[in-house]
C-alpha positions as CSV (number, residue, x, y, z in Angstrom):
1,X,15.0,-34.6,0.3
2,X,13.2,-32.3,2.9
3,X,14.0,-29.1,0.7
4,X,12.2,-30.9,-2.2
5,X,9.3,-31.9,-0.2
6,X,8.7,-28.3,0.9
7,X,9.0,-27.0,-2.5
8,X,6.5,-29.5,-3.6
9,X,4.1,-28.2,-0.6
10,X,4.5,-24.6,-1.6
11,X,4.4,-25.0,-5.4
12,X,0.5,-25.5,-5.9
13,X,-0.6,-22.5,-3.6
14,X,2.4,-20.4,-5.2
15,X,1.3,-21.4,-8.8
16,X,-2.4,-20.5,-8.2
17,X,-1.3,-17.0,-7.0
18,X,1.0,-16.3,-10.1
19,X,-1.9,-17.5,-12.5
20,X,-4.1,-15.0,-10.9
21,X,-1.4,-12.4,-11.1
22,X,-0.9,-13.1,-14.8
23,X,-4.6,-12.9,-15.4
24,X,-4.8,-9.8,-13.4
25,X,-2.0,-8.2,-15.5
26,X,-3.8,-9.0,-18.8
27,X,-7.0,-7.6,-17.6
28,X,-5.1,-4.6,-16.6
29,X,-3.5,-4.3,-20.2
30,X,-6.8,-4.9,-22.0
31,X,-8.5,-1.9,-20.2
32,X,-8.9,1.1,-22.6
33,X,-7.9,3.5,-19.8
34,X,-5.5,2.7,-16.8
35,X,-8.3,3.2,-14.0
36,X,-7.7,0.1,-11.8
37,X,-4.1,-1.5,-11.0
38,X,-3.6,-5.3,-11.5
39,X,-3.2,-5.3,-7.5
40,X,-6.6,-4.7,-7.0
41,X,-8.0,-6.9,-9.9
42,X,-6.0,-9.9,-8.5
43,X,-7.4,-9.5,-5.0
44,X,-11.0,-9.3,-6.2
45,X,-10.3,-12.3,-8.6
46,X,-9.0,-14.3,-5.6
47,X,-11.8,-13.4,-3.3
48,X,-14.4,-14.3,-6.2
49,X,-12.8,-17.8,-6.4
50,X,-13.0,-18.1,-2.6
51,X,-16.6,-17.2,-2.8
52,X,-17.5,-20.1,-4.9
53,X,-14.9,-22.7,-3.7
54,X,-12.4,-22.3,-0.9
55,X,-8.9,-23.3,-1.6
56,X,-8.2,-27.0,-0.1
57,X,-5.3,-27.5,2.2
58,X,-3.3,-28.8,-0.7
59,X,-3.1,-25.0,-1.5
60,X,-3.0,-23.4,1.8
61,X,1.1,-23.7,2.4
62,X,1.9,-22.4,-0.9
63,X,-0.7,-19.4,-0.5
64,X,0.5,-18.5,2.9
65,X,4.1,-18.4,1.7
66,X,3.2,-16.1,-1.3
67,X,1.3,-13.7,0.8
68,X,3.6,-13.5,3.7
69,X,7.3,-14.2,2.2
70,X,6.8,-13.4,-1.4
71,X,5.2,-10.3,-0.5
72,X,8.3,-9.1,1.6
73,X,10.7,-9.9,-1.3
74,X,8.6,-7.9,-3.6
75,X,8.9,-5.0,-1.3
76,X,12.8,-5.5,-1.1
77,X,12.7,-5.5,-4.9
78,X,10.7,-2.2,-4.9
79,X,13.5,-0.2,-3.4
80,X,15.3,-0.5,-6.8
81,X,12.9,1.8,-8.4
82,X,13.2,4.5,-5.7
83,X,15.6,7.3,-5.4
84,X,16.2,9.3,-2.4
85,X,17.7,12.2,-4.4
86,X,14.1,12.5,-5.9
87,X,13.2,14.2,-2.4
88,X,15.6,17.0,-3.2
89,X,14.4,17.5,-6.6
90,X,10.7,17.7,-5.9
91,X,11.2,20.2,-3.3
92,X,10.6,21.2,0.3
93,X,7.1,22.4,-0.7
94,X,5.6,18.9,-1.6
95,X,7.3,17.5,1.6
96,X,5.5,20.0,3.7
97,X,2.1,19.0,2.1
98,X,3.1,15.4,2.6
99,X,3.9,16.0,6.3
100,X,0.3,17.4,6.8
101,X,-1.5,14.7,5.0
102,X,0.5,12.0,6.9
103,X,-0.5,13.7,10.2
104,X,-4.1,13.9,8.9
105,X,-4.2,10.1,8.2
106,X,-2.4,8.6,11.1
107,X,-3.5,11.4,13.7
108,X,-7.1,12.0,13.0
109,X,-7.5,8.5,11.6
110,X,-6.6,7.1,14.8
111,X,-9.4,8.7,16.7
112,X,-12.0,8.0,13.7
113,X,-11.1,4.2,14.1
114,X,-11.7,4.4,18.0
115,X,-15.0,6.2,17.3
116,X,-16.0,3.5,14.8
117,X,-14.9,0.7,16.8
118,X,-12.4,-0.5,14.2
119,X,-9.4,-2.7,15.2
120,X,-6.2,-0.7,15.4
121,X,-4.6,-2.9,12.4
122,X,-7.6,-2.3,10.0
123,X,-7.7,1.2,10.9
124,X,-3.9,1.9,10.4
125,X,-4.0,-0.3,7.2
126,X,-6.6,2.1,5.8
127,X,-4.9,5.2,7.0
128,X,-1.5,4.0,5.2
129,X,-3.3,3.3,2.1
130,X,-4.9,6.6,2.1
131,X,-1.9,8.6,3.2
132,X,1.2,7.0,1.6
133,X,0.7,4.8,-1.6
134,X,-2.5,2.7,-1.6
135,X,-1.7,-1.1,-1.9
136,X,2.2,-0.8,-1.8
137,X,1.7,0.8,1.8
138,X,-0.9,-1.8,3.0
139,X,1.4,-4.5,1.7
140,X,4.4,-3.3,3.3
141,X,2.8,-2.5,6.7
142,X,0.8,-5.8,7.0
143,X,3.4,-8.3,7.8
144,X,4.7,-6.0,10.4
145,X,1.7,-5.7,12.6
146,X,0.5,-9.3,11.8
147,X,-2.4,-8.0,9.9
148,X,-5.2,-10.6,9.0
149,X,-6.0,-11.2,5.4
150,X,-9.4,-10.0,6.0
151,X,-8.1,-6.6,7.1
152,X,-5.8,-6.5,4.3
153,X,-8.4,-7.1,1.7
154,X,-10.9,-4.6,3.4
155,X,-8.3,-2.0,3.3
156,X,-7.4,-2.5,-0.3
157,X,-11.1,-2.5,-1.3
158,X,-11.5,0.9,0.7
159,X,-8.5,2.6,-1.0
160,X,-9.5,1.3,-4.3
161,X,-13.2,2.6,-4.1
162,X,-12.4,6.3,-3.3
163,X,-9.6,6.0,-5.8
164,X,-12.0,5.6,-8.5
165,X,-14.1,8.5,-7.2
166,X,-11.1,10.7,-7.1
167,X,-10.1,9.9,-10.6
168,X,-13.3,11.5,-11.9
169,X,-13.6,14.3,-9.5
170,X,-10.2,15.7,-9.0
171,X,-9.6,16.9,-12.6
172,X,-13.3,18.7,-12.5
173,X,-12.5,20.1,-9.1
174,X,-8.9,21.3,-10.4
175,X,-10.5,23.1,-13.4
176,X,-13.4,24.6,-11.1
177,X,-10.7,26.0,-8.8
178,X,-8.6,27.2,-11.6
179,X,-5.4,25.4,-10.3
180,X,-2.0,25.7,-12.2
181,X,-0.3,22.4,-13.7
182,X,2.1,22.5,-10.8
183,X,-0.5,23.0,-8.0
184,X,-2.7,20.5,-9.3
185,X,-0.1,18.2,-9.6
186,X,1.0,18.5,-6.2
187,X,-2.4,18.4,-5.0
188,X,-3.0,15.1,-6.9
189,X,0.3,13.6,-6.1
190,X,-0.2,14.1,-2.3
191,X,-4.2,13.4,-1.8
192,X,-4.7,10.6,-4.4
193,X,-3.8,7.0,-3.1
194,X,-2.6,4.6,-5.6
195,X,0.1,5.1,-8.1
196,X,-2.0,4.2,-11.2
197,X,-4.8,6.5,-9.9
198,X,-2.4,9.3,-9.5
199,X,-1.4,8.8,-13.2
200,X,-4.9,8.7,-14.3
201,X,-6.2,11.8,-12.3
202,X,-2.7,13.9,-13.0
203,X,-2.7,13.1,-16.9
204,X,-6.4,13.8,-17.1
205,X,-5.7,17.5,-16.2
206,X,-2.6,17.9,-18.3
207,X,0.6,16.4,-19.4
208,X,2.5,18.8,-17.2
209,X,0.5,18.1,-14.1
210,X,0.7,14.2,-14.9
211,X,4.4,14.5,-14.7
212,X,4.5,16.3,-11.7
213,X,2.0,14.5,-9.8
214,X,3.9,11.3,-10.6
215,X,7.3,12.7,-9.3
216,X,5.5,13.8,-6.1
217,X,3.8,10.1,-5.7
218,X,7.2,8.5,-5.9
219,X,8.6,10.7,-3.4
220,X,5.5,10.1,-1.2
221,X,6.2,6.3,-1.3
222,X,9.6,6.8,0.5
223,X,7.5,7.5,3.6
224,X,6.9,3.6,3.8
225,X,10.4,3.6,5.4
226,X,10.0,5.4,8.8
227,X,6.4,4.2,8.8
228,X,6.9,0.6,8.7
229,X,9.9,1.0,11.5
230,X,7.2,2.9,13.6
231,X,4.5,0.3,13.3
232,X,7.0,-2.6,14.1
233,X,7.9,-0.7,17.6
234,X,4.0,0.0,18.0
235,X,3.2,-3.8,17.5
236,X,6.0,-4.9,19.8
237,X,4.8,-2.7,22.5
238,X,1.2,-3.8,22.2
239,X,2.4,-7.7,22.2
240,X,4.6,-6.9,25.5
241,X,1.6,-5.5,27.0
242,X,-0.6,-8.4,26.0
243,X,2.1,-10.9,27.3
244,X,2.5,-8.9,30.5
245,X,-0.9,-10.0,31.4
246,X,-0.2,-13.7,31.1
247,X,3.5,-14.0,32.1
248,X,5.9,-12.3,34.7
249,X,9.1,-12.5,32.8
250,X,8.3,-11.2,29.5
251,X,10.8,-8.7,28.9
252,X,13.5,-11.1,28.0
253,X,11.2,-12.6,25.4
254,X,11.1,-9.2,23.3
255,X,14.1,-7.7,21.7
256,X,14.9,-5.7,18.7
257,X,16.0,-8.7,16.6
258,X,12.7,-10.2,17.0
259,X,10.5,-7.0,16.4
260,X,12.8,-5.5,13.6
261,X,11.4,-5.9,10.0
262,X,14.4,-7.2,8.5
263,X,13.2,-7.1,4.9
264,X,13.0,-3.4,5.3
265,X,17.0,-3.6,5.5
266,X,16.8,-4.9,1.9
267,X,14.5,-2.3,0.8
268,X,16.8,0.5,2.1
269,X,20.0,-1.1,0.9
270,X,18.4,-1.1,-2.7
271,X,17.1,2.3,-2.5
272,X,20.5,3.5,-1.5
273,X,22.5,1.5,-4.4
274,X,19.9,3.1,-6.8
275,X,20.5,6.5,-5.6
276,X,24.0,6.2,-6.0
277,X,23.3,5.4,-9.9
278,X,24.9,2.0,-9.4
279,X,22.1,0.1,-10.8
280,X,21.6,0.5,-14.6
281,X,18.1,2.1,-15.7
282,X,17.2,-1.1,-17.4
283,X,17.9,-3.3,-14.6
284,X,16.1,-1.1,-12.1
285,X,13.1,-1.0,-14.4
286,X,13.2,-4.9,-14.8
287,X,13.3,-5.1,-10.9
288,X,10.4,-2.6,-10.4
289,X,8.3,-4.8,-12.8
290,X,9.1,-8.0,-11.0
291,X,8.3,-6.3,-7.8
292,X,4.9,-5.1,-9.1
293,X,4.2,-8.6,-10.4
294,X,5.1,-10.7,-7.3
295,X,3.0,-8.0,-5.3
296,X,0.0,-8.7,-7.7
297,X,0.7,-12.4,-6.8
298,X,0.8,-12.0,-3.0
299,X,-2.5,-10.0,-3.2
300,X,-4.0,-12.7,-5.5
301,X,-3.0,-15.1,-2.7
302,X,-4.5,-12.9,0.0
303,X,-7.9,-12.8,-2.0
304,X,-7.9,-16.6,-2.1
305,X,-7.9,-16.8,1.6
306,X,-10.4,-13.9,2.2
307,X,-14.2,-14.3,1.6
308,X,-16.8,-11.6,1.1
309,X,-18.9,-13.2,4.2
310,X,-15.8,-12.3,6.5
311,X,-15.8,-8.8,5.1
312,X,-19.4,-8.4,5.6
313,X,-19.0,-9.1,9.2
314,X,-16.9,-5.9,9.4
315,X,-19.8,-3.8,8.4
316,X,-19.9,-0.5,6.9
317,X,-17.6,1.3,9.4
318,X,-14.5,0.5,7.7
319,X,-15.5,2.0,4.4
320,X,-16.7,5.1,6.4
321,X,-13.4,5.5,8.0
322,X,-11.9,5.2,4.5
323,X,-14.2,8.0,3.3
324,X,-13.6,10.4,6.1
325,X,-9.8,9.9,6.0
326,X,-9.9,10.5,2.2
327,X,-11.9,13.5,2.2
328,X,-9.8,15.0,5.0
329,X,-6.5,14.3,3.1
330,X,-8.1,16.0,0.0
331,X,-9.1,19.2,2.0
332,X,-5.7,19.3,4.1
333,X,-3.6,19.1,1.0
334,X,-5.3,21.8,-0.9
335,X,-5.5,23.8,2.2
336,X,-1.7,23.6,2.9
337,X,-1.3,24.6,-1.0
338,X,-3.3,27.9,-0.3
339,X,-1.7,28.6,3.0
340,X,1.8,28.2,1.3
341,X,0.7,30.4,-1.6
342,X,1.0,27.7,-4.3
343,X,-2.5,28.2,-5.5
């Protein structure tokens, strides 16, 4: 009886998020050019609804469940579409560029965030979205660091705005610099954020560049694994320090079982199984689509819990942070290519 009651409490919010996801996917499919992903559309639809009418308590439990639990399940399913062998196929050159872009995002991003007085969670979510894979990275890291819905929405918005600019500017800059298909594909695959934006920017240059950019982007997605683990440890360390100020015996209340992001084990397991070729291509593709849809639903739920007024209070600093980091990543990626003699 309790289980039935719990499901009944979760259903309204969950179904509201699913409805937003369905509308977002429909809008994405109707667009003549794939410039904006359903995740961002769902986030903005949710925020727009919140702006006119904040969801009642009737929806709150289901929305929280969707934005937390369903999001983690979606990340687990994402592992079925990734292949560790791809890292070797793409080659050492792309990994080298990715190391520098990730260092730029999280290394310099840390100091930029401090200079702009942005809280460490929002700062690192923006860096993760810029350095790894846009919305997917933000979604994967947010539950590990206990990020607020407002921080998630702001990070997604910053990533989206600069992706739109990159889709237009990258092909123009690539042509102006006389980049080869491979050099441009590597540049776009390591410097543009969201997967849909990488695809749009890559194929706008050429089909070969688009193919290579997509492959580099999928390889870049694998860096979610160590990044999530690192942030789990950082968040635990910060919590331990905060607790130390209020209690003496806090060490016993912190252990690896509590801070370990267990959903990442499912993600790793599916990635390993898919790398061995055990999952049929059709099943892998289906799990990827389900993962993407549930992630869209989770972001719709986050949007419903986020108001534009809350984002306004954060000011212009997070957007400035996103601009600085995005610009530095673009420069770092092409600079490494020139240094390696790829361009």
